[in-house]
C-alpha positions as CSV (number, residue, x, y, z in Angstrom):
1,M,198.0,160.6,139.8
2,T,194.8,160.8,137.6
3,S,195.4,161.8,134.1
4,V,192.7,163.9,132.4
5,L,192.1,164.9,129.2
6,I,189.4,168.0,128.6
7,S,188.6,168.5,125.6
8,G,187.8,172.4,125.0
9,A,189.4,175.4,126.1
10,S,186.1,177.6,126.5
11,V,184.7,178.4,130.2
12,A,183.7,175.1,131.0
13,G,186.8,173.3,129.7
14,L,189.8,176.1,131.2
15,A,187.4,175.9,134.5
16,A,187.4,172.3,134.8
17,A,191.3,172.4,134.3
18,H,191.9,174.7,137.0
19,W,189.8,172.6,139.4
20,L,191.0,169.1,138.2
21,R,194.5,170.6,138.8
22,R,193.9,171.5,142.3
23,A,192.3,168.1,143.0
24,G,195.6,166.7,142.0
25,C,195.2,165.5,138.6
26,A,197.5,165.5,135.3
27,V,195.3,167.5,132.8
28,T,195.4,167.8,129.7
29,V,193.6,170.0,127.1
30,V,193.0,169.8,123.4
31,E,191.5,172.4,121.6
32,R,190.5,172.3,117.7
33,A,191.2,176.0,117.2
34,P,195.0,177.1,117.1
35,A,194.3,179.6,120.2
36,L,191.9,180.9,122.6
37,R,188.9,181.9,120.4
38,P,188.5,185.2,120.4
39,G,185.1,187.6,120.6
40,G,181.9,186.3,121.5
41,Q,178.7,187.9,123.5
42,A,178.6,188.9,126.9
43,L,178.2,186.3,129.4
44,D,176.7,186.4,133.0
45,V,178.1,185.1,136.4
46,R,175.4,184.9,138.4
47,G,174.7,183.1,141.8
48,V,176.7,180.0,142.9
49,A,179.1,180.6,140.0
50,L,180.4,183.8,142.0
51,D,181.2,181.7,144.5
52,V,183.0,179.0,142.3
53,L,185.0,182.2,140.9
54,E,185.7,183.4,144.5
55,R,187.0,179.9,145.6
56,G,189.2,180.2,142.6
57,G,190.4,183.6,143.5
58,Q,189.5,184.9,140.4
59,L,186.3,187.0,141.5
60,A,188.1,190.5,142.1
61,E,189.6,190.0,138.5
62,A,186.1,189.0,137.0
63,R,184.5,192.2,138.3
64,A,187.6,194.3,137.0
65,L,186.5,193.3,133.7
66,R,182.7,193.3,133.9
67,T,181.2,195.0,131.1
68,T,180.1,199.0,132.0
69,M,176.4,199.4,130.5
70,R,174.8,202.2,131.8
71,G,171.5,201.2,130.2
72,M,169.4,200.0,127.1
73,S,167.3,201.1,124.6
74,L,164.2,199.1,122.9
75,L,163.8,200.0,119.4
76,N,160.3,198.8,117.4
77,G,161.1,197.6,113.8
78,A,161.5,201.0,112.2
79,G,164.1,201.9,114.4
80,A,162.4,204.1,116.7
81,E,162.9,204.1,120.4
82,Q,160.2,202.7,122.5
83,W,161.8,202.9,125.9
84,R,165.0,202.9,127.8
85,S,166.2,201.9,131.0
86,T,169.2,203.2,133.3
87,E,167.9,200.3,135.7
88,E,168.9,197.0,133.9
89,T,170.1,195.3,130.5
90,W,168.2,192.6,128.8
91,S,171.7,190.8,128.8
92,G,173.3,191.3,132.2
93,G,169.8,192.1,134.7
94,R,170.0,194.9,137.0
95,L,172.9,197.2,136.7
96,D,173.1,197.6,141.0
97,G,172.8,193.3,141.2
98,P,175.8,191.3,142.5
99,D,176.2,189.6,139.3
100,I,178.9,189.7,136.6
101,E,178.4,190.2,133.0
102,I,182.0,189.8,131.4
103,F,182.6,189.5,127.5
104,R,183.2,185.4,126.9
105,D,186.9,186.4,125.5
106,D,187.7,188.3,128.6
107,L,186.4,185.3,130.8
108,T,188.2,182.9,129.3
109,E,191.3,184.8,129.3
110,L,191.0,185.4,132.8
111,L,190.4,181.0,133.4
112,H,193.0,180.2,130.9
113,R,195.8,182.8,133.3
114,H,194.4,180.6,136.5
115,A,194.8,177.3,134.6
116,R,198.0,177.5,132.6
117,D,200.5,176.7,134.9
118,G,200.9,172.5,135.5
119,V,198.4,172.0,132.6
120,E,199.4,170.9,128.8
121,Y,197.5,172.3,126.3
122,L,197.4,171.0,122.8
123,F,195.9,173.5,120.4
124,D,194.9,172.8,116.9
125,D,194.0,169.4,117.4
126,S,191.1,167.4,118.7
127,A,190.0,164.1,120.0
128,T,188.8,162.0,117.2
129,A,188.2,158.5,118.3
130,L,187.8,157.0,122.1
131,E,188.6,153.5,123.1
132,E,188.0,152.2,126.8
133,D,189.8,149.3,128.4
134,A,190.6,148.4,131.9
135,D,193.6,150.7,131.7
136,G,191.7,153.9,130.6
137,V,190.7,155.6,127.4
138,R,192.8,155.5,124.3
139,V,192.3,158.7,122.4
140,E,193.1,159.2,118.7
141,F,193.9,162.8,117.5
142,L,193.6,164.6,114.5
143,S,197.2,165.1,114.5
144,G,198.0,161.4,114.5
145,R,198.6,161.3,118.3
146,R,197.6,158.4,120.3
147,R,197.5,158.7,124.2
148,T,195.8,157.1,127.0
149,F,194.3,158.7,129.9
150,D,192.2,157.4,133.0
151,L,189.2,160.2,132.2
152,V,187.9,162.1,129.2
153,V,186.1,165.5,130.0
154,G,184.0,166.6,127.3
155,A,183.4,170.6,127.2
156,D,183.5,170.9,123.8
157,G,180.1,173.0,123.6
158,L,176.6,172.3,122.1
159,H,178.1,170.2,118.8
160,S,180.7,168.1,121.4
161,A,182.7,165.5,119.4
162,V,183.2,163.9,123.1
163,R,179.7,163.4,123.3
164,R,179.5,162.3,120.0
165,L,182.3,159.7,119.8
166,A,180.9,158.4,123.6
167,F,177.0,158.8,123.3
168,G,176.1,158.7,119.6
169,P,174.5,161.3,117.1
170,E,174.0,164.6,118.5
171,E,170.4,164.3,117.2
172,R,169.7,161.9,120.3
173,Y,170.2,165.3,122.5
174,V,169.6,168.3,120.9
175,H,166.2,170.2,121.6
176,H,165.3,172.8,119.1
177,Q,164.3,176.1,121.3
178,G,162.6,177.8,118.4
179,A,165.3,180.2,117.4
180,Y,168.5,180.7,115.2
181,V,171.4,183.4,116.4
182,A,174.0,185.1,115.0
183,V,177.2,186.5,117.1
184,F,180.4,189.0,115.5
185,R,182.6,191.4,116.0
186,A,182.6,194.8,114.1
187,P,184.3,198.7,114.7
188,N,181.6,201.0,116.6
189,F,180.3,202.6,113.4
190,L,177.4,203.6,115.8
191,D,179.0,205.4,118.2
192,L,177.6,203.8,120.9
193,A,179.0,204.8,124.4
194,D,178.2,202.0,127.4
195,W,174.7,201.9,126.1
196,Q,172.9,198.6,124.4
197,I,170.4,198.7,122.0
198,W,167.5,196.2,121.5
199,Q,165.5,195.9,118.5
200,Q,162.3,193.6,118.2
201,E,159.9,193.2,115.4
202,G,157.8,190.3,114.7
203,D,160.1,187.3,114.6
204,A,163.3,189.1,114.2
205,T,165.5,190.4,117.1
206,L,169.2,192.1,117.5
207,C,170.9,193.3,120.2
208,V,174.3,195.4,119.8
209,Y,176.6,196.8,122.4
210,P,180.0,198.4,122.6
211,A,183.0,196.7,124.0
212,R,186.6,197.2,124.2
213,G,186.4,200.7,125.4
214,N,183.6,201.5,123.2
215,A,185.9,200.8,120.1
216,E,184.1,197.7,118.7
217,L,180.6,196.4,118.6
218,R,179.0,193.1,119.7
219,A,176.3,192.3,117.5
220,F,173.3,189.5,118.3
221,L,171.1,188.9,115.4
222,G,168.3,186.6,115.6
223,F,164.8,185.5,114.3
224,R,162.5,182.6,115.6
225,S,161.8,179.9,113.6
226,G,161.3,176.0,113.6
227,P,163.9,173.7,112.6
228,L,165.6,174.5,109.4
229,A,167.7,172.5,107.1
230,L,170.9,174.2,107.3
231,D,175.1,173.5,106.9
232,R,176.1,175.1,110.0
233,H,179.5,175.1,108.3
234,D,178.1,177.3,105.5
235,A,178.4,181.1,106.6
236,A,177.5,182.8,103.3
237,A,174.1,180.6,103.2
238,Q,173.7,181.7,106.9
239,Q,174.3,185.3,106.4
240,A,171.7,185.5,103.3
241,L,169.3,183.7,105.5
242,L,169.9,186.4,108.3
243,A,169.6,189.0,105.5
244,E,166.2,187.6,104.4
245,R,165.0,187.4,107.8
246,L,165.7,190.8,109.4
247,G,165.7,192.8,106.1
248,D,162.7,194.7,106.6
249,L,164.4,196.3,110.0
250,G,165.1,199.7,109.9
251,G,167.2,201.8,112.2
252,P,170.7,200.0,112.9
253,A,169.7,197.0,111.6
254,P,170.9,197.8,107.5
255,Q,174.4,198.6,108.7
256,L,174.7,195.7,111.0
257,L,174.0,193.3,108.4
258,A,176.4,194.9,106.1
259,A,178.9,194.4,108.6
260,M,177.9,191.2,109.3
261,R,179.7,190.1,105.8
262,E,182.8,191.5,106.9
263,A,183.2,190.2,110.5
264,P,186.1,188.4,111.7
265,D,184.4,186.0,113.7
266,F,180.8,185.3,112.5
267,F,179.3,182.9,114.4
268,F,175.7,181.1,113.8
269,D,174.0,178.3,115.5
270,V,170.4,177.1,116.8
271,M,168.9,177.9,120.1
272,A,169.2,174.7,121.5
273,Q,169.0,172.5,124.7
274,I,170.7,169.5,125.7
275,R,168.8,166.7,127.3
276,M,170.5,163.5,128.5
277,D,169.5,160.9,130.7
278,S,173.1,160.7,131.8
279,W,176.3,162.8,131.6
280,S,178.9,159.8,131.9
281,A,179.7,156.5,130.1
282,G,182.7,154.1,131.3
283,R,185.6,156.9,132.2
284,V,184.1,159.4,129.7
285,V,181.9,162.6,131.4
286,L,180.5,165.8,130.2
287,I,180.2,169.4,131.2
288,G,179.1,173.0,130.3
289,D,177.0,173.1,127.3
290,A,177.9,169.6,126.1
291,A,176.1,167.9,128.7
292,H,173.6,170.5,129.8
293,C,173.3,173.5,127.5
294,P,170.3,175.3,128.8
295,S,170.3,177.5,125.7
296,P,171.6,181.2,125.4
297,L,168.3,182.2,126.2
298,S,168.6,181.5,129.7
299,G,171.6,183.3,130.2
300,Q,172.5,180.7,132.8
301,G,175.0,178.7,130.6
302,S,178.5,179.9,131.4
303,S,177.1,179.7,135.6
304,L,176.2,176.1,134.8
305,A,179.7,175.8,133.2
306,L,181.6,177.0,136.2
307,A,179.5,175.4,138.8
308,G,179.5,172.0,137.0
309,A,183.5,172.2,136.5
310,Y,183.8,172.8,140.1
311,V,181.4,170.1,141.3
312,L,182.7,167.3,138.8
313,A,186.4,168.3,140.3
314,D,185.0,168.1,143.9
315,E,184.1,164.3,143.6
316,V,187.0,163.3,141.5
317,G,189.2,164.6,144.3
318,R,187.1,162.9,146.9
319,S,186.4,159.7,145.1
320,G,189.8,158.4,145.7
321,G,190.5,157.2,142.2
322,D,187.0,155.7,141.7
323,H,185.5,157.4,138.9
324,R,182.0,156.0,139.1
325,A,181.5,157.2,142.5
326,A,182.8,160.3,141.4
327,F,180.8,160.7,138.3
328,A,177.8,159.6,140.3
329,G,178.0,162.4,142.9
330,Y,178.3,164.5,139.9
331,E,175.6,163.8,138.6
332,R,173.5,163.8,142.2
333,R,174.5,167.1,142.9
334,M,174.4,168.7,139.7
335,R,171.2,167.6,138.0
336,P,168.9,169.4,139.8
337,F,170.3,172.7,139.6
338,V,170.5,172.1,135.7
339,T,167.0,171.2,135.5
340,L,165.9,174.2,137.6
341,N,168.1,176.7,134.9
342,Q,166.9,174.8,131.7
343,A,163.5,175.4,132.8
344,L,163.9,179.3,132.7
345,V,163.3,179.1,128.8
346,K,159.8,178.5,129.4
347,E,159.2,181.7,131.0
348,I,160.3,183.9,128.4
349,S,158.5,185.8,126.1
350,D,159.9,189.2,124.6
351,G,162.5,189.7,127.2
352,P,164.8,188.0,130.1
353,P,163.3,185.4,132.5
354,P,161.6,186.7,135.5
355,E,163.6,188.2,138.1
356,E,162.2,185.6,141.1
357,S,162.8,182.5,138.7
358,M,166.3,183.8,137.9
359,E,167.1,184.4,141.6
360,R,166.0,180.8,142.6
361,A,167.7,179.3,140.0
362,K,171.0,180.8,139.9
363,N,171.3,180.2,143.3
364,A,169.8,176.5,143.8
365,L,173.2,174.2,144.2
366,A,175.2,173.8,147.5
367,L,179.2,173.7,146.8
368,D,179.8,171.9,149.7
369,A,177.1,168.9,149.5
């Protein structure tokens, strides 16, 4: 039985755990957080990723958990409404469409329920060294554990530790997309009821919408900028920068900037893509944002993660233990799909990508290839 270590317990890692276990592998998941991470923005599951959920027996549950937005408003810098729509939201697309908008923590909890039995989880730990030989990959962990696995899967996001250990510094692969963004939770002091608000002025943008039966808000604050010399672990400096860049906005912005400083799960990062010539090195392979983050601007990160996990497991199952063949098949099938979805960001101006381009990109993968 092929033993697999998956680094990361978010969408890509949990989906890979589910499908690799079904492919007959012995699966271990390591996650540096002490439990599944709460919070996060609303994610979109579109096109072929819906087929992945259906094949996994998860689609009905995902549809039951989808957001319940009735529409959105766009505000100017002063906070005055410019227009509204009851047909679509910029975060989720057409309200009458087949795609699913679901909060990140709802999706990860759903995927974990389906990837819990028969999978070993190592929370509050992470891989710190990888050494490959003829017998597998010897992994050293922050906790002091030492284990050997046949394969290692990096599903640990934009700043992947596995990618750094196996492929080198992330600066080789991160391509800045001209913006920074913060996401956090707050009480619903705006009394929003299934309604999304966007506000834009100059280089500043915010989006806020309710969650958990309208009991809380999920906020998304960002600004356009070239690369900045920022410590991504210095939340106080990041919040000061956001307050400076969004400080001239009226409407809900001042309240959201105040709530940002009290948020239990403040997260700030660059809008970036990951571009690599190969997603595997020896017995190590990358999936999801670690391999090919398309940037949150595309709205396709979670769909690529779900599809990539499925394709990787399918190829591992077909390969008869030949990881080289499995990884080559995974790359052959996924790369055109990834390329088309990463290209969506080139078509973005002040809103989401054009509907026709999204329709083409989200379906550009055959699961039975």
